[in-house]
N, C-alpha and C positions, 0 to 999 in steps of 0.2 A: 566736752563734746566738740572737739576741734582737731585740726591738724597740729601736732606738736611742733613748737618752734625749735628749730635745730641751729646748732652753731658748728663752725669749722674748727677743727683741732689740728695744730701743727706742733710737733715736738721734736727735739733733738736730745738724745740720751746716750749714755755710755753703753758700748756694746756688751760688756760683761753683765749689765743689768737687764739685757733684752729678754731672756727667758722668764725671769721672775716678774718683770713688768707685764709681759703678755699674760702670765698666769693671773696676776692681780686684776688686769683689765677684763679677763674672761670671767672672773668672779663677780666683778661689778656688772657686767653684761649690758653696758650702755654705750659702747664706742664701736662704731663701724669703721673699719680700716679700708681705705681706698688706695688705689695705685696713684702715686704722685705724678703730676704732669711734668715728668722729666724724661728727656730723650737721652738714654745712657750711651747711645752711639755718638752723641755730640762730643767732640774733643774737650769742650769746656767742663764736662762731667767725667773726665777720664778716671778720676780717683774714686768714683762711686761704683757700686755693684749690687747684685741681688744676693740674698742669703742662699746657701746651698740647699738642695732639696733632699738631702739624705734622710733627714728626720721625717719628712712627709712620706717618702717611699717606705721607710721602716714602719710608720704608723699604718699605712695602707696594707702592708703585708700582714701585720698583726691583726688588723681588722678582718682581712680575708680569712686568716686562719681561724679566728674566733667564730666568724659567721659560718664557715664551712663546718666547724665542729657542732654548732647549734643545729645546722641542717641535718647532719648525721644523726644527732640525738632525736630530732623530730621524726626521722624515719624508723629508727630502731628502739626508741624509748619515748613514745609520744607523751607530751605534757598533758596534764589533766586540768589545765587552766579553764575556768568557766568564763562565759561571756561577761559576767558581772564581777569578775575578780579584780579588785583594785590593784594598782601597781605597788610593789614594796617601796618603802621609804628608807632612804639612806642619807647620811650627811655627805657634804663635799669631801670631808677628810676620808671617809670610807670609800667614796668613789675614786679618789685620787691616791689611794694607798698603793705605793709601789710594791709592797709585799703581796697584797691581795692580787694585784695585776700580774705579778710574776707567777703566782700560784694558778691563776686563771689560764695563763698562756701554757703552763705545764699541763694542765688538765686538757686543754684543747689539743695539745700535741699527742697526749695519750689517746684521745678519741680518734684523731686522724690516723695514728699508727694502727690502732685496732681496725679502723675502716680500711686502711691500705692492705692489712693482712687479710681481711675478709675479701677484698677485691681480688687479691692474688689467688686465694683459694677458689673463689668463684670462677676466675678465668681458667685456672688449671682444671677444675672440674668440667667446665664446658669443653675444653680441649680433649680431655679423656673420654667424655661422653661421645664426642664426634668420632674418636678412634674406635671406641667400642661399637658404635653404630656401623662403622665400615667393616668390622670383623664379623658382625652378626650373621651375614649371609653365608660365611664359610664355616660356621660352627658345626653343621652336620657332617663335615668331612673330617676323618681322623688322619689328616695328612699334615705334616709339619709345614709351616708357611715358608720356611727357608728351602724346602725340597726343590731340587732342580732335575731330578731323574738321573739318567746315565748319559754317557756321551752319545750312545746310539738311540736311546729312547728318552728324550727330555720330557719334562712335565711343564705345561703352560697353564697359568691361571688366567681365565678369560671371562668376558661378560658379553651380554647381548640385550637389546631392548626387551622390556617386560612383555610386550605384545608379540614377540617372536615365538613362532611355533617350534618348541625345542625338539619335538619328535621329528618334524620335517627336516630341521637342520641336522639332526643326528642321522637321518636316513640319507641325506645328501652327502655327508662325510663318508658313510658306509659305502655308497656307490662309487665315490672317488677313490677309495683305497681301503684295503682290509687291514692296514697296519696302523690304524688309529682308533681311539675310543674316547667318547665324551662321557664325563661323570658329572651329573648335575649336583650343585650344592644348594643354595637358597636364593632368595630374591629380596629386594626392597621395593619401594614405591615406584622406582623407575627402571631398574635393571634386574636381570636374572644372571646368576653366576654359575660357572662350571669349570671343570678341569679338562684339558686336552692332553691326552697321552698318545704320542705319535712317534713312529720311527722317523729319524731325521731325514731319511730319503723320501718320505711321503709328506713332508711338511708343506711343500708348495701346493700339492693337490688339496690338502686340508684347508689351507688358507683360501684357495679359490672357491672351494665348496661353501665355506662359511661367510664369504664376503657378502653375498646377496642378503644374508640375514642380519647384517649390521654387527657382527661379532668383532671384538677387539681384545687386546691383551690388557691385563691388570697387573700393576706393580705392587708387590707386597714386601718390598725389601725393608730390612730393619727388624723384622719379627723373627723370633725363634720359638719353636714349639707349635702346637696346633692352635687353630683359631679359638677353640673352646677354652684352652688353658690360658691364652692371653686375655680373652674376654673376662674370665673369672678373676684374673689378677687386676684388670682394670676396674671391675666391679668392686673389688675389695678396697682399692685405692679411692674410688669415688665415694664409697661409704665412709672411709676415714676422713676424706675432705669435708663431707657433709657434717660429720661430728665436729671437726675442727672449726668449720664455719659457724655452727651453732654456738660453739664456745666463744668465738669472736663476737657474735651478736650478744651473747650473755655479758661479755666484758664491756661492750658498749653500753648495754642497758644498765650495768652496774655503775657506770659513770653518769647516769641520768640525774643523780643527786647533785651533780656539779652544774646543772642547767642555770640555776639562779646566779651562781658565781660567774659563769660564762656570759650571761646576759649583762651583768654589771660591768664586766670587762669590755663587752662590745660598746657599751655607752662610754666607758673610759677611753677606748680607742677612738670613738667619734670625736671626743673632746681634743684628743691629740691631733687628729686630722684637721679639725677646725682651726686649732691654734697654729699648726704648721702652714695651712693654706693662707691664713692671715699674715703670718710671718713672711711668706713669699711676696707680699705686697710692700714690704719695707724696702728702704734703700740703705745700704751698708757702706761704711768705710772700715778701715782697720781698727779704729778706736771708737766709733760712734755709729748710730743709726738714726734714720729719719722716718717719722711716722706722720701720715696725713690721713685725716678721717673726719667723722661727724659724730656729734653727741647731742642728746636733747638738752635744751637750755636749762631745764630744772635740775640737771645732773652736773652742772658746771662745778658746783662746790665740792661734790664727792670726788670728781676726777681731778680737780685742782689739788685737793688734799693728798691724793695718792701720788700725783706727780711731784709734789713738794717733798714727799718722803724719799723719792729717788734722786732728788736734786737735778731734775730735768730742766731744760730751757724749752718753754712752750708758749703758744699763743692760741687763745680761744676768741674767735671773732664771729660777728653776724655775717651770714652769707650776703653777697651782693646780688643785685637783680640778675646780673649775667650768670651767676652761679645757681640760680633757682632750678634750672633743669637737672642739675647734678644733685640737688639736696634730696636725701632719702626721706621717705614718708612714713611717719608713725602716727596712728590714729589714737586719740585719747577719748575714751567713751566711758560711760557709767555702766552699771550692771544691766540697765534696760537696753541700751543701744549696742553694747559690745558684741552680743551674739551676731549682730548683722554685719560685723566685719567680714564674715565668711562670704557674704553676698558681694560686698565691695571688692574683696580680693579676687573673686572669680571674674568680676567684670573688668576692673582696672583700678589701680590706685589713683587718687586724685593728684593733680599737680600741686606743687608747693605754693603756699600763699593763696589757695583757693578755699572752697568750702568743703567741710566734711559732710558727706551726704547721709551718714547713718542716722543722726537724730531726726532728720527730715523724712527719711525713708521708713524707719522702723514702725511708726504708727500706721502708715498706709499699708505696709506689708502685712502686719498682723491683722488689721481690719479687713483688708481684701481677702486674705486667706480664709478667715473665719466666715466671711460672707459667702464665699463659694462652697465651703464645707457645710456650714449651717446644720449641724446635727449634734444633739446632746450626747448621744452614744459614741459617735466617732471622736468627739472632743474629749470625752472622759477617757477613752482608751489612749488618746494622744497624751493627755496630761498625766495619767497614771503610769503609762509605759515610760515616758521620758523621765518622770520624776524618779521612778524606781531605778532606771539606768544611771541617772546622775548620782543618786545616793549610794548605789552599790558599786558601780564600776569606777566612779570618781574620774571620769575622762578629763583630758585637758586639750587645749588648742582648738583646732577647728571642729573636732568631734564634740567637745563640750559646747561650743557655740551653736552648732547645728541642733543638738538636742535641746538646748535652752530655747532656741528660736521656735522649734516645734511645740515646746511646752506652752509658750505664749500664744501661739496660733491655736492650740487646743482650747485655751480659755476663751478666745473670741469665737471659736466654733460652738462652744457651749452657749455663749451669749446669743448668737444668732439662732441656734437651735431652739432656745427658749422662745424666741420671737416667732419662729415658723412652726413650732410644735413637732419638729423632727427628732425622733429617737430611733436610730436604725431605720430610717424612713418612716413608714407607718406601722412599725412592728407592734406597738402596744394596742392600737385600735384593732388590728387584725387578731391579736391574741385574745383580747376581751370578747370580740365577736365569736371566735371559735369556742371559747370556754363558756359562753353565755353570760359572762359577767356584765356585759353592757346592758342587758335587759333589766338587771337589778340596780342599775345606776342611772336613773333618769336625769340626774344633773349633768351627765356627760353628753347630752344632746343639745345642740344649739337650736336657735329659733327656726332654722330650716329643716331640722330633723337630722342633720349630719352628726355623726358620732365624733366626739373629740375626747381628749384625755386630760384630766387634772385642771388644765386651764385652756381657754380658747386662744388659738394662735392669733397674733396681730395680723399676719398675712401668711399665705402659703405660696411657694414658687409656682405650683401648677395652676392654682386658681386666680392668682393675682399677677399675671404675666406683665401687664402694662405697668403696674406699680413697681415691679422688680426692674423692668427695663428703664423706667424713668429714674429710679434710684441709682442704678448702675451708671447712667450718664451723668447724674448730678455728682456722684463721687468722682467720676472722671474729670468733670469741670473743676472740682475743688483741687484735685491733685495737679492738673495742668496749670491752674492759676497760682498754686503754691510754687511750682517750678518757675513760673514767670516772675513771681515776687522775689525769689532767691536770685534769679538772674539780674533783675533790676538792682537789687541791693549790691551785688557784686560789681556791677557796672558803675554805680555811684561811688563805691569804695575805691575803685581803680581809676576814677576820674573820667569815666565815659558817660557823663550825664546826658549828652545828646542822644546816644544810642538808647539809653534807658527810657527817655521821654518819648522818642519817636518810634520805638519798637514795642517794648512791653506795655507802657502806659497807653500808647496809641491802640494796640490790639485789645487791651482791656476795654477801652472806650468803644471800639468797634463791636466786640462780642457782646458786651453788656448792653450797649445801645440797641443792637439788633434784636436781642432777646426782649428788651422792654418794648420796643416798637411792635414786635409780633404779638406779645401778650396784650398790649393796649388795643390792638385792632382786631385780633382774632379770637381772644378769649372772652367769653361772655361774662359780664359783670365787672370787668376791669374798667377803671376810669379812662376816658379818652386822653386826659392829661398825661397819663403814663406813657402812651404811645408817642405823644409830642415830645416829652422829655427824652424818650429813647432815641428819637430821630436826631435831636440836638446833640446828644452824647455820641451817637454814631457819626455825625458830621464832624464833630471835634476830633474823633479818632482818625477819620480819613484825612483831615487837614494836617494833623501831626505826622501821620505816615508820609504824606506827600512832602511836607516840609523837610522831613529827615532825608528823603531821597534827593531832594534838590540840593540841600546843604552838602551831603556826601559827594554828589556828582559835580558840585561847584558850578551849577548852571541848570538851565531848563531841561537838559538831557536827563535829569532825574525823573522827569515825568514818565519816561519810558520804563525806567526801573520801578516806578510806583505801580504801574500796571502789573508787572511781573510779581512784585511783592504782594500785591493785593490778591492776585489769583493763587499764588503759592500758599499764602497765609490762610485764605479761606479753605482751600482744599486740605491743607495740612491740619489745621485745627479741627475741621470737621471729621477727617479720617481718624485723627488721634482720639477724639472724644468717642467716636463710634467703636474704637478698639475696646473701650471699657464695657461694651456689651458682652464681652467674654465673661464678665462677672455673672451676668444673668444666665448665660449659657451653661457655665459650670454649676451654678446653683441648681438650675433645673435638671441638668443631666444627672447629678448625684441623687436628687430626690426621686426622679423617675426610675432610675436603675434599681435603687433600693426598693421602691414600691413594686416594681415588676417582680423581683425575687420574692418579696413577701406575698404578693397575690398568687404567684405560681405555686408556692408551697401551700397556701391556704386552700387551694382547690382539692388537695388530697387528704386533708384532715390535720389534726393537731400535731402529731409526731412528725410527719413529713414536713409540715410547715416549719417547725422548729429547726429541723436539720437543714432544709433549703435556705431558711432565713440566715442561719449562722454562716453557712458556706457563701451564700450570695453577698451578705453584708461584709464578710471578710474581703471578698474580691472587690466589692465597691469601695471599701476603705482604702485598699491599695491603689486603685485607680484614681480615687479622689486625692490622695496624698500626692501622687505624681502630677496629676493635672493641675491641682491648685498651686503646687509649688512652681511648676514650669510657667504657668500663665501669670502668676503674681510676679515672678522674676521678670517676665517679658514686659509687663506694665512699668516696672520700676526702671529697667535698663533702657527701654526705648522711649516710651511716652514721657517719663518723669526726668530721668537723667539727661535726656536730649535737650531739655530746656536750659540747664545751667551747668551741667557737669563738665569739668575739664580734666581729662585723664592725662596719662603720661608720666605719673609719678613712679619712682622706683621704691619698692618696699624697704624699710629699714631693717638691715640684717647685721646686728651687732655681734661682736665676738662675745659669746655667752655660753653658759653651760646648758645644753639642750640634750635631753635624754629620751630614749624610746622605751626602755624596760623598767626604769625606776623613777620615782619622784625624789626631788632633792630638797633637803632641809637646808636653807641658806644659813651660813655661819658668818659672823663678822670677824674679819681678820684683825 
């Protein structure tokens, strides 16, 4: 349970061995390749260069092809993967099989060709539908669309706004000339269409007469035959395109069986991209290449053996203090603390050569979460739900860690629920009362006549508010003091004994001394000597705090700093400890909300009670999960981590086989 010690790796190897060496390093999965601190623009390094990016571009293109094919299959041949379906398992040899990869790429091309054919037919169908829609208003007329009339009596295809009074426009044309006729066709949502047959000598009068009505000419060039004949032809072609499109969809659906193969190839392409990206960090010459990176100290033997097989020249060395900011961070935890890596990674990785917060945070996180949830029913649902998901889906990475963390929190929720008597709030007492079972169970009544179930709660959040409040603050003091202890240990380890004594130890004396002094003087039954001892400890703490300020200020000017430190410290510790009252608030809120739903349902009888209780407690569980998680996170990240945590670390990202759709069975080369 610590930050893994890292070592720096520098190696020089022959360029023909580059690809195979990178593959072997990827198999080991324990070397992070970094950019060497070399300025290639410097004339001194004129013979050096970077590997070409052709391989990376090719891998990205293949990954895009495979991903696009999977997306097409998702639309036209949806997978029937269940939520709890575990990932298939393959060996590295199967994942990196060139034959399987080529077959997967061919399958992806088939899917994309079918999708492109479908897209082409869909686009053509849309175009033809638009054309048919434009012809629909003219279908009532048995006039060829290419008709132009004669030299003396031309025919004009016209339109006018739909709101135009056609009869009035027809009358206006009739008044203007007797040598013209309007023949109405049809209309659409915006326009109405008609033919204008007019002697060429009266065309000007017709146009003047129709202008107030918004009439205009319509061009129908390119069509031959009547509108009805052309609409029928278009309809036949559209129907044929629809059949062809359905066949394309069927062709795509038939390729749905290739989904597993495509997914495996997506993972293979991801490995190619990762390796090519790491290769881009190397420095090349015509005959050799230079690699600069990091590896865990406990992997030195494995890496050294591999490099010996390639006849490389290499150096593995401890990082210097100046290199600490560059050292990648890897956390080494056991099964209990590893799930809490997800919390640390969301916050920030610790700096190298500091403390791993997970072993310290895990007990507090689990304990606080369960304290706020405090319900046997909710805890059982968390335990059973997460256990089922872990066993059936077999997740990995952050999903596995998150589910395992909630499993542990469910156990502490059951523990606290047993102490407070909460099972879906007060569901059982209400149920017993509605069914009359409580009357036949006199042992379920305490000395006050209150109804309880199975065992008497040690305390209840609603009836023992002061106890819950004091308990929340005591838990806060414990965590704050733990953070101070870790900070003190780190300062001693790094040679900052003065700060440890005049800050953490001084404030321990101040806080503990003040508490003892108050108890000795204000709490009945406490011996007076306790208050005297508290004052002595308090004074010792103040002296240490003052001395530290004077030493750091190298003079009496530290007295001014002492006043500021004292004020900031008192207000800071007081506000931090008060923050833990959120433990009480969440505990009470969950219990009260559940009880409100149960009481509301009980008003209407047994059946409504069960329905309302189920719905209400489901909602309460969701709210509690969110609230308990957020507030527990806040207490860890602010009140606890703020005491000792030094962030700024960069996560360890080795060249490794990392997959999304399959699990890998590691093989020894």
